[in-house]
C-alpha positions in Angstrom: 0.0 0.0 0.0 1.3 3.5 -0.9 0.2 7.0 -0.1 -1.7 7.0 -3.4 -3.6 3.8 -2.7 -7.4 4.4 -3.3 -9.2 4.5 0.0 -12.2 2.2 0.2 -14.7 2.2 3.0 -16.2 -1.3 3.6 -19.4 -1.4 5.5 -20.0 -5.1 6.3 -21.1 -6.8 9.6 -19.9 -10.3 8.7 -16.2 -10.6 9.7 -15.6 -13.5 7.3 -16.9 -11.5 4.3 -15.0 -8.4 5.5 -11.7 -10.3 5.9 -12.1 -11.8 2.4 -12.8 -8.4 0.8 -10.3 -6.4 2.8 -7.4 -8.9 2.3 -8.2 -9.4 -1.4 -8.4 -5.6 -2.2 -5.3 -4.8 -0.1 -3.3 -7.3 -2.1 -4.5 -5.4 -5.2 -3.3 -2.0 -4.1 -6.4 -0.6 -2.2 -6.5 0.7 1.3 -9.6 -0.7 3.0 -11.2 0.6 6.2 -13.8 -1.7 7.7 -16.9 -0.6 9.5 -19.6 -2.9 10.9 -22.4 -0.4 11.5 -24.2 2.1 9.3 -24.2 5.1 11.7 -20.4 5.0 12.4 -19.7 4.6 8.7 -21.9 7.5 7.7 -20.2 9.7 10.3 -16.8 8.8 9.0 -17.7 9.1 5.4 -19.1 12.6 5.9 -16.1 13.7 8.0 -13.5 12.3 5.5 -15.1 11.0 2.3 -13.3 7.8 0.9 -12.7 7.3 -2.8 -15.4 4.6 -2.9 -17.7 2.7 -0.5 -18.6 -1.0 -0.5 -21.9 -1.3 1.3 -23.7 -4.4 2.5 -27.5 -4.2 2.5 -28.0 -6.4 5.6 -26.6 -4.5 8.5 -27.6 -5.1 12.2 -28.5 -1.5 13.1 -29.5 0.2 9.8 -30.6 -1.0 6.4 -27.9 -0.6 3.8 -30.4 1.2 1.5 -31.0 3.8 4.2 -27.3 4.3 4.5 -27.1 4.7 0.7 -29.9 7.2 0.7 -28.3 9.3 3.4 -24.9 9.2 1.6 -26.5 10.4 -1.6 -28.5 13.2 0.1 -25.4 14.8 1.6 -23.2 17.1 -0.5 -20.0 15.7 1.2 -20.7 12.2 0.0 -23.0 12.7 -3.0 -20.3 11.9 -5.6 -18.6 9.1 -3.7 -19.2 5.9 -5.7 -21.1 3.3 -3.8 -21.0 -0.4 -4.7 -23.8 -2.4 -3.0 -23.0 -6.0 -2.0 -25.6 -8.4 -0.8 -26.3 -12.1 -0.1 -30.1 -11.7 -0.7 -32.0 -14.6 -2.2 -33.0 -14.3 -5.9 -36.5 -12.9 -5.4 -35.3 -10.2 -3.1 -32.2 -9.6 -5.1 -33.9 -8.1 -8.1 -36.0 -5.7 -5.9 -33.0 -4.7 -3.8 -30.8 -4.1 -6.9 -33.4 -2.0 -8.5 -33.8 0.1 -5.3 -30.1 0.4 -4.8 -29.6 1.7 -8.4 -32.6 4.1 -8.0 -31.0 5.5 -4.8 -27.7 6.2 -6.6 -25.6 3.1 -6.3 -22.8 2.9 -8.9 -22.8 -0.9 -9.1 -24.2 -4.0 -7.4 -22.5 -7.3 -6.5 -24.2 -10.4 -5.2 -22.2 -12.5 -2.7 -20.3 -14.6 -3.2 -18.2 -12.8 -5.8 -14.6 -12.8 -6.9 -12.4 -10.0 -5.5 -10.7 -9.7 -8.9 -14.0 -8.6 -10.4 -14.6 -6.2 -7.6 -11.1 -4.7 -8.0 -11.6 -4.4 -11.7 -14.9 -2.6 -11.2 -13.3 -0.3 -8.6 -10.4 0.6 -11.0 -12.9 1.4 -13.7 -15.1 3.5 -11.4 -12.1 5.3 -10.0 -10.4 5.5 -13.5 -7.2 3.9 -12.3 
């Protein structure tokens, strides 16, 4: 990791998923800060906006789509790309994906996914 590593905020309550994403992206040159709760992630994102946010939908304290809406309604985080990640079942997945994109998500990944694909998407979004 260098001073110019893109800063990624990961909002994920599952430690196994977070470790997989954080380790995989770190190996690919990203700096990943992990948050387990929506309110603390929102506060940090507004205080010091990251280059991109990876946002789980299923959080224990706040629905991920509510986090997304709040991010996109604040001028400090309005233009921060947000990739939504979820493990929702197929029927819910389509509805959640549509809502996430309507609320301003940049992309949507269904778990499980390959970190290489996520890294490629992040590079495209951040134009690296």
